C-alpha positions in Angstrom: -18.9 9.8 -16.5 -17.1 9.7 -20.1 -14.6 7.0 -20.3 -11.4 6.9 -22.3 -8.7 4.0 -22.9 -5.3 3.5 -21.6 -2.3 3.1 -24.1 -2.0 -0.4 -25.5 0.4 -2.5 -23.6 2.9 -5.1 -25.4 3.8 -7.8 -23.0 5.7 -11.0 -23.6 3.4 -14.2 -24.4 4.4 -15.6 -20.9 3.1 -12.7 -19.0 -0.1 -12.9 -20.9 -0.5 -16.5 -20.1 0.5 -16.0 -16.4 -2.3 -13.2 -16.0 -4.9 -15.4 -17.9 -4.1 -18.4 -15.7 -5.0 -16.5 -12.6 -8.4 -14.9 -13.9 -11.4 -15.7 -11.8 -14.6 -17.5 -13.1 -16.2 -14.8 -15.6 -13.2 -12.3 -15.2 -11.9 -10.9 -18.3 -8.4 -9.9 -19.1 -9.5 -6.2 -19.3 -11.2 -6.3 -15.8 -8.2 -7.9 -14.5 -5.9 -5.2 -15.8 -8.3 -2.4 -14.9 -8.2 -3.9 -11.3 -4.6 -4.0 -11.1 -4.2 -0.4 -12.3 -6.8 0.9 -9.9 -4.9 -0.9 -7.0 -1.7 0.5 -8.1 -3.0 3.9 -8.2 -4.5 3.5 -4.5 -1.3 2.0 -3.3 0.8 4.8 -4.6 -1.7 7.5 -3.3 -1.1 5.9 0.2 2.5 5.7 0.0 2.8 9.4 -1.0 0.6 10.2 1.8 2.7 8.2 4.1 5.9 9.9 2.9 4.2 13.3 3.3 3.2 12.5 6.9 6.6 11.4 7.7 8.2 14.7 6.3 5.9 16.6 8.1 6.6 14.9 11.4 10.2 15.2 10.7 9.9 19.0 10.0 7.7 19.4 13.3 10.2 17.5 15.3 13.2 19.6 13.8 11.3 22.8 14.5 10.3 22.1 18.2 13.5 20.3 18.8 11.5 17.4 20.6 12.3 14.0 19.5 11.4 10.6 20.6 14.2 7.9 20.9 14.0 4.8 18.8 14.1 2.7 22.1 11.1 4.5 23.5 9.2 3.7 20.3 10.1 0.1 20.3 9.4 -0.2 23.7 5.9 1.3 23.3 5.2 -0.9 20.3 6.1 -4.0 22.1 3.8 -3.2 25.0 1.0 -2.6 22.4 1.8 -6.0 20.8 1.9 -7.7 24.1 -1.6 -6.3 25.0 -3.0 -7.2 21.6 -1.7 -10.7 22.1 -3.2 -11.0 25.5 -6.5 -9.7 24.0 -6.6 -12.2 21.3 -5.6 -15.1 23.6 -8.8 -14.5 25.7 
């Protein structure tokens, strides 16, 4: 795979020092920045997919006229949480 570079990034000396202060043993600043960019890309992809699913669900509910009340959703979530807590306590 052919590689390329990201644009140079000007930061304050404080930000650079903060980044360097949290580097792990043997980790370079470049590796840290690459990891941060990679994670940010993945998080944004997941966020976009989440929004797309929500919009699709809204459209489906609007088209069908079938909605679930907030109270019903909260009640079901509470039941699931209680079950998970019981299972974890065993």
